[in-house]
Structure formats: C-alpha cells, structure tokens
C-alpha positions as CSV (number, residue, x, y, z in Angstrom):
1,M,-5.2,-4.2,-26.1
2,F,-3.6,-7.2,-24.3
3,E,-1.6,-4.8,-22.0
4,K,-4.8,-2.9,-21.1
5,D,-6.6,-6.2,-20.3
6,Y,-3.6,-7.3,-18.2
7,L,-3.6,-4.1,-16.2
8,M,-7.3,-4.2,-15.6
9,R,-7.0,-7.8,-14.3
10,L,-4.1,-6.8,-12.1
11,I,-6.1,-3.9,-10.7
12,Q,-9.1,-6.1,-10.0
13,T,-6.9,-8.8,-8.4
14,L,-5.2,-6.2,-6.2
15,L,-8.6,-4.8,-5.2
16,D,-9.8,-8.3,-4.3
17,S,-6.7,-8.9,-2.3
18,I,-7.1,-5.6,-0.4
19,N,-10.7,-6.5,0.4
20,K,-9.6,-9.9,1.7
21,I,-7.0,-8.2,3.9
22,V,-9.5,-5.8,5.3
23,N,-12.0,-8.6,5.9
24,S,-9.3,-10.7,7.7
25,I,-8.4,-7.7,9.9
26,D,-12.1,-7.1,10.7
27,K,-12.5,-10.7,11.7
28,E,-9.3,-10.3,13.8
29,D,-7.6,-13.0,11.7
30,I,-4.3,-11.3,11.8
31,E,-2.3,-14.3,10.5
32,G,-4.7,-14.6,7.5
33,A,-4.2,-10.9,6.8
34,K,-0.4,-11.3,7.0
35,I,-0.5,-14.1,4.5
36,Q,-2.7,-12.1,2.1
37,L,-0.4,-9.1,2.5
38,S,2.6,-11.2,1.5
39,D,0.7,-12.4,-1.6
40,S,-0.3,-8.8,-2.5
41,Y,3.3,-7.7,-2.6
42,K,4.1,-10.4,-5.1
43,L,1.2,-9.1,-7.3
44,L,3.0,-5.8,-7.4
45,G,6.1,-7.4,-8.8
46,N,8.5,-8.3,-6.0
47,E,8.8,-9.9,-2.6
48,E,7.6,-8.4,0.7
49,E,11.2,-7.8,1.8
50,Y,12.0,-5.7,-1.2
51,F,9.1,-3.4,-0.6
52,S,9.8,-3.1,3.1
53,E,13.6,-2.5,2.8
54,T,13.5,-0.1,-0.2
55,N,12.8,3.6,0.3
56,Y,9.7,5.1,-1.3
57,I,11.5,7.0,-4.0
58,E,13.2,3.9,-5.3
59,L,9.9,2.1,-5.2
60,I,8.3,4.8,-7.3
61,E,11.1,4.4,-9.8
62,F,10.6,0.6,-9.8
63,F,7.0,1.1,-10.8
64,K,7.8,3.6,-13.5
65,L,9.8,0.9,-15.2
66,K,6.7,-1.3,-15.4
67,D,4.1,-1.1,-18.2
68,G,0.9,0.6,-17.5
69,N,-0.2,3.2,-15.0
70,Y,2.6,3.3,-12.4
71,L,0.5,5.7,-10.2
72,K,-2.1,3.0,-9.6
73,R,0.7,0.7,-8.4
74,V,2.0,3.4,-6.1
75,E,-1.6,3.8,-4.7
76,F,-1.9,0.0,-4.1
77,L,1.4,-0.2,-2.5
78,A,0.6,2.7,-0.2
79,E,-2.7,0.9,0.7
80,I,-1.0,-2.4,1.4
81,I,1.7,-0.8,3.6
82,Y,-1.0,1.2,5.4
83,L,-3.0,-2.0,6.2
84,E,0.2,-3.7,7.3
85,A,1.0,-0.8,9.6
86,T,-2.5,-1.0,11.2
87,I,-1.8,-4.6,12.4
88,E,1.9,-4.1,13.3
89,D,2.7,-4.6,17.0
90,D,6.2,-3.3,17.0
91,K,6.0,0.5,17.6
92,I,9.1,1.3,15.5
93,L,8.0,-0.8,12.6
94,K,4.5,0.6,12.8
95,Y,5.9,4.1,12.6
96,E,8.2,3.3,9.7
97,K,5.3,1.6,7.7
98,F,2.9,4.5,8.4
99,E,5.6,7.0,7.3
100,K,6.3,5.1,4.0
101,S,2.6,4.8,3.4
102,K,2.1,8.5,4.0
103,K,4.8,9.4,1.6
104,L,3.4,7.1,-1.1
105,F,-0.1,8.4,-0.7
106,E,1.2,12.0,-0.8
107,Y,3.1,11.3,-4.0
108,Y,0.0,9.7,-5.5
109,S,-2.2,12.6,-4.5
110,E,0.3,15.1,-6.0
111,F,0.6,13.5,-9.4
112,S,-2.7,11.8,-9.9
113,K,-5.5,13.5,-11.8
114,E,-8.0,12.0,-9.4
115,Y,-9.0,13.5,-6.0
116,S,-9.8,11.0,-3.3
117,F,-11.6,11.7,0.0
118,E,-10.6,8.2,1.1
119,I,-6.9,8.9,0.6
120,N,-7.2,12.3,2.3
121,N,-8.9,10.7,5.3
122,K,-6.2,8.1,5.4
123,L,-3.5,10.7,5.3
124,I,-5.1,12.5,8.3
125,F,-5.4,9.2,10.2
126,I,-1.7,8.4,9.4
127,K,-0.5,11.8,10.5
128,N,-2.4,11.4,13.8
129,E,-1.0,8.0,14.3
130,L,2.6,9.2,13.6
131,V,2.2,12.0,16.2
132,G,0.9,9.4,18.7
133,L,3.7,7.0,18.0
134,K,6.3,9.7,18.6
135,K,5.2,10.2,22.2
C-alpha cells in the first residue's frame, strides 16, 4: 500500500512539474523552464547530467531497477527530454534530445498497454523536427 501511494504521489508530482515547465515555456520564461527541468530529472532518481549522458537503453534498465511502473518513468523522461529539446538553441543538442525522446516514446508505445494519441502526435512532430534539423 505504501509503495502504491508513493508511486501515485511521484506521478502527480511529475505531472505538476511538467505542467510548470509547459507554462514557463508558454510564458517564454526559458530560464524558469530550465530550472524546473533540472528539478524534474531529480524526481526521476538522478541528476540531469546522468539522463543527458546515458543512452536510452541504459536509462530504461535504470528504471527497471526501481520499484513500481518503470514504463511510466520512461514516459515521463521522454516528455521531459522532449520539452527540453523544444527550448534548446544548439542544433546538435536539439537533434540529440529529440532523438532520445523519440526512442523513449517509441519504447513506451511498444510495451505499454495504453494507446496515446498525444504521444503519437509528439512522435510525428519529433520525426518532422529531426528531418528539418538534418538539413
């Protein structure tokens, strides 16, 4: 029971964090969004550098070692990296973040029992962005 409550609180905290990031981006408060992004990584169990420097397969394995639904953590990480990519100025880093986010979303879609139009739309957007960044 305690583990389930903890996971539900974590999910709610991550959802709140993502909403704050989106609101900051909408208000063009990029610095506020970056601070909130950094805090969101910590909620997932490690520092921002770990998540940016580690490949997506190792990140999935990292989440599998945690208690609870590892796929939800994969989804949240994909979302956080996606949001970070949208505000990234450096073309190479933007491409790398979109690519990692795409792979995480694809993994989540493949193994989750849920179908998400929102994730599908994000994958289409990411793929279009990746094509544009290659040019």
